[in-house]
C-alpha positions, 0 to 999 in steps of 0.5 A: 500500500502506497503512502497516498493510499494510506493517507487517503484511507486515513482521511476517509476514516477521519471523515467517517468518525466526525460525520457518523454522529451527525448523519441522522441530523444531515438526513433530517435537514435534507428531508426538511429542505426537500419538504420546503421545496415541495411546498413551494412547488405545490403552493399554488395548487394548495391555495397559497400565493407563490410569486414563482408559480410560473417557474415552479409549474415546470417542476410538477411532473418531477414532484408528483412522484414524491407527493404521496410521501410528502403529504403523509409526512405533513400529517394529511391522510389524503391528498390536499389537492383535488387534481392529484389522486395518489391514495 
């Protein structure tokens, strides 16, 4: 094993050592960020004024796949939007 491989392995281990305790927090923060993004994209359909509705309209087909999981995480049993039937 060369010196560079050993150093690379050491860096990877050190990174894992410091990041492991916070991995759950990183995942939670990423999920909350995704939830906010979905809310912004779907805000017009939910009845909230959205100044960027024209631009977010293009993202709706991408968001539909994640919509079911999102509305259940937000505590809604059924789809809050009439046009989307996922349940």
